[in-house]
C-alpha positions as CSV (number, residue, x, y, z in Angstrom):
1,M,5.5,1.5,1.3
2,S,4.0,-0.6,3.5
3,D,5.6,-2.2,6.1
4,S,4.4,-5.7,5.4
5,H,6.1,-8.2,3.7
6,S,4.9,-11.2,0.9
7,A,7.1,-14.0,-0.3
8,L,6.0,-16.8,-2.0
9,F,7.2,-20.6,-1.6
10,V,7.5,-22.6,-4.9
11,V,7.7,-25.9,-3.4
12,S,8.2,-29.7,-5.7
13,E,5.2,-31.8,-5.4
14,E,7.7,-34.9,-6.3
15,G,9.5,-34.2,-3.4
16,Y,11.2,-31.1,-1.1
17,W,13.7,-31.3,1.6
18,A,11.9,-30.6,4.8
19,E,14.4,-28.2,6.4
20,E,14.8,-26.4,3.2
21,C,11.4,-25.7,3.2
22,I,10.3,-25.5,6.7
23,E,12.8,-23.1,8.0
24,P,12.6,-20.5,5.8
25,L,9.0,-20.8,6.5
26,T,9.0,-20.8,9.8
27,T,11.3,-17.9,9.3
28,L,9.2,-15.4,7.8
29,D,6.4,-16.5,9.4
30,A,8.7,-14.9,13.1
31,A,9.2,-12.4,11.1
32,G,6.0,-11.3,10.2
33,V,6.4,-11.8,6.0
34,D,3.1,-13.1,4.8
35,V,3.7,-16.1,3.0
36,T,2.1,-18.2,0.1
37,V,2.6,-21.7,-0.6
38,A,2.6,-22.6,-4.8
39,T,2.8,-26.0,-6.1
40,P,3.2,-27.1,-9.9
41,S,-0.3,-28.2,-10.0
42,G,-2.0,-27.0,-6.5
43,S,-1.7,-30.2,-4.8
44,P,-0.2,-30.4,-1.3
45,P,3.5,-31.0,-1.8
46,V,5.2,-34.0,-0.9
47,V,8.2,-33.9,1.6
48,D,11.3,-36.4,0.9
49,E,11.2,-39.2,3.3
50,R,15.1,-38.9,3.0
51,S,15.0,-35.4,4.4
52,L,13.3,-37.0,7.9
53,D,16.1,-39.1,8.9
54,P,16.4,-39.1,12.8
55,E,19.6,-40.2,12.8
56,V,20.3,-37.0,10.7
57,V,18.6,-34.4,11.9
58,G,17.3,-35.9,15.3
59,E,14.0,-36.9,16.4
60,E,12.6,-33.9,17.8
61,T,13.4,-32.0,14.5
62,V,11.9,-34.7,12.5
63,A,8.5,-34.5,14.4
64,E,8.4,-31.0,14.5
65,F,9.1,-30.5,10.4
66,R,6.6,-33.7,9.9
67,E,3.9,-31.8,11.9
68,I,4.6,-28.8,9.9
69,H,4.1,-30.1,6.9
70,E,1.2,-32.4,8.5
71,T,-1.2,-29.5,9.1
72,D,0.2,-26.3,8.0
73,E,-2.5,-24.9,6.0
74,R,-0.5,-22.7,3.3
75,L,1.2,-26.5,2.4
76,Q,-2.0,-28.4,2.8
77,N,-3.5,-26.1,0.2
78,P,-1.2,-24.7,-2.1
79,E,-2.3,-22.4,-4.6
80,P,-1.5,-23.7,-8.5
81,L,2.1,-22.2,-9.8
82,A,0.2,-21.0,-13.1
83,A,-2.5,-19.1,-10.6
84,V,0.3,-16.9,-8.7
85,D,2.3,-13.9,-10.2
86,A,5.4,-13.1,-8.7
87,A,5.4,-10.0,-9.3
88,D,2.8,-9.2,-6.5
89,Y,4.9,-10.6,-4.0
90,D,8.4,-8.9,-2.4
91,A,9.8,-12.6,-2.8
92,V,10.6,-15.4,-4.2
93,V,11.5,-19.0,-2.4
94,F,12.5,-21.9,-4.2
95,P,13.1,-25.0,-1.5
96,G,15.0,-27.6,-2.5
97,G,15.1,-31.2,-2.6
98,H,15.9,-34.2,-5.3
99,G,12.0,-33.9,-6.4
100,T,12.8,-30.4,-7.9
101,E,14.8,-31.7,-10.7
102,W,11.6,-33.5,-12.3
103,D,8.8,-30.9,-11.8
104,I,10.1,-27.5,-10.3
105,N,13.2,-26.7,-12.4
106,Q,12.4,-26.8,-15.8
107,D,8.2,-25.6,-15.4
108,V,7.7,-22.3,-17.5
109,H,5.8,-20.5,-14.7
110,A,8.7,-21.3,-12.1
111,R,10.6,-19.7,-14.5
112,E,9.1,-17.2,-15.0
113,A,8.7,-16.3,-11.1
114,L,12.2,-16.5,-11.1
115,R,12.5,-14.0,-13.7
116,T,10.4,-12.0,-12.6
117,A,11.9,-11.4,-9.3
118,V,15.5,-11.2,-10.5
119,A,15.2,-9.3,-13.4
120,G,12.6,-7.1,-12.7
121,D,12.8,-4.1,-10.8
122,D,11.4,-4.9,-7.4
123,G,11.9,-8.6,-5.9
124,V,14.0,-10.9,-4.4
125,A,14.6,-14.6,-5.4
126,L,15.8,-17.5,-2.5
127,V,16.8,-20.5,-4.5
128,V,18.1,-23.3,-2.6
129,C,20.0,-26.5,-3.2
130,H,18.3,-28.8,-6.3
131,A,16.2,-25.7,-7.1
132,V,19.7,-24.1,-7.6
133,G,18.7,-26.3,-11.0
134,I,16.4,-24.0,-12.5
135,L,19.1,-21.7,-13.1
136,G,19.9,-23.8,-15.9
137,F,16.8,-23.6,-17.8
138,T,15.8,-19.6,-17.0
139,R,16.7,-17.8,-19.7
140,T,15.7,-13.2,-19.8
141,D,14.1,-11.5,-22.0
142,D,16.7,-11.3,-24.3
143,G,17.8,-15.2,-24.5
144,G,20.4,-14.7,-22.6
145,Y,20.7,-17.3,-19.5
146,L,19.8,-15.7,-16.1
147,V,23.0,-16.8,-14.3
148,D,25.1,-15.9,-16.8
149,G,28.0,-14.1,-14.9
150,R,26.3,-14.3,-11.6
151,D,27.7,-15.6,-8.6
152,V,25.8,-18.3,-7.6
153,T,25.8,-21.6,-4.9
154,G,24.4,-24.8,-4.9
155,F,24.3,-28.3,-4.8
156,P,27.3,-29.7,-5.8
157,N,28.7,-32.5,-7.7
158,E,31.1,-33.9,-4.9
159,W,27.7,-34.1,-2.4
160,E,25.6,-35.5,-5.5
161,E,28.5,-38.5,-6.0
162,G,27.5,-40.2,-2.9
163,I,23.7,-40.2,-3.6
164,V,23.2,-41.7,-7.5
165,D,24.0,-44.9,-7.6
166,E,25.9,-45.7,-11.0
167,F,23.6,-45.0,-13.4
168,D,22.6,-41.4,-12.0
169,R,19.5,-43.1,-10.2
170,I,18.0,-42.8,-6.9
171,D,16.2,-45.1,-5.1
172,G,15.7,-46.3,-8.9
173,R,14.4,-43.0,-10.2
174,K,16.5,-41.8,-13.0
175,L,17.9,-38.0,-11.6
176,P,18.3,-35.8,-15.0
177,Y,20.6,-34.1,-14.3
178,W,23.0,-32.2,-11.8
179,V,22.7,-28.6,-10.5
180,E,26.6,-27.7,-10.7
181,D,26.9,-28.9,-14.4
182,E,23.9,-27.2,-15.6
183,V,24.4,-23.8,-14.1
184,V,28.2,-23.3,-14.9
185,A,26.8,-24.6,-18.3
186,A,24.8,-21.3,-18.6
187,G,27.4,-19.6,-17.3
188,G,27.4,-19.2,-13.8
189,N,30.1,-18.8,-11.8
190,F,29.4,-21.9,-9.2
191,D,31.5,-21.9,-6.0
192,A,29.9,-24.4,-3.2
193,E,32.3,-23.4,-0.6
194,L,32.7,-26.5,0.0
195,D,35.4,-25.8,3.0
196,S,32.7,-23.9,5.2
197,D,29.8,-24.7,7.1
198,T,27.3,-22.7,5.6
199,S,27.0,-21.2,1.2
200,V,24.6,-18.4,1.2
201,T,25.6,-16.7,-2.0
202,V,24.0,-12.8,-2.9
203,D,23.9,-11.9,-6.4
204,G,21.7,-8.7,-7.2
205,D,18.6,-9.9,-6.3
206,L,19.6,-13.7,-6.7
207,V,20.2,-15.3,-3.3
208,T,21.6,-18.8,-3.5
209,A,22.0,-21.7,-0.8
210,R,24.1,-24.9,-0.7
211,G,21.8,-27.2,0.7
212,P,20.7,-28.7,4.1
213,G,22.6,-26.9,6.4
214,S,22.5,-23.3,5.2
215,S,19.1,-22.7,5.3
216,A,18.6,-20.7,8.2
217,A,21.2,-18.8,7.1
218,A,19.6,-18.2,4.1
219,A,16.0,-17.4,5.5
220,E,18.3,-14.5,7.5
221,T,19.8,-13.5,4.1
222,L,16.8,-13.2,2.4
223,L,14.9,-11.0,5.5
224,A,18.1,-8.4,5.1
225,E,17.8,-7.7,1.3
226,L,13.9,-7.4,2.5
227,G,15.0,-5.0,4.9
228,V,13.4,-7.1,7.6
229,E,14.2,-7.3,11.0
230,L,13.8,-10.4,13.0
231,P,12.7,-10.4,16.3
232,A,15.0,-10.3,19.3
């Protein structure tokens, strides 16, 4: 077994949450993990502008995230999702953002990548925030839901209530479903640990993270699952 590890990032073209992609990306880079980025069509992912609010994350962080978004070769020239095989990677990472509800979570190749990472003998998956909604659509080979009976965290209904309008819209765009509802309907044991500052849950080869603020802890948990140490 070689010492080097590889990870596949499956990123939304409809709006990824900056921190939830860039925090794990830079953390894995620092640990020497070889990262490949894929999007559904192979076009560059779009960053959700709401995740680059200086009043929330600070001017410095916004500048850093925006620069990485605009200059990182992997984000600028991603692979088409159908062209990559999750079995070739030690880990598959699904950053969140509302955008995942419009492209990643129902995508057959994204679901296949998740199933390969979680249900196979090798591999581990990290699913963050709204991307956890993919668990409402991913089945195992025997037709059951992959999440059935598993402990997971993810973007909670309680947070969504403060974001969408009375008709489930964000900036006029209809949100097709709420993450927590779909995961619970598919048999997942959903607990977003709302009393805790961060929420990262590990169940077998499935690592889930609640949302913004849990990305760094999630990336460190993923490295621990891979047996990779962060440089001191």
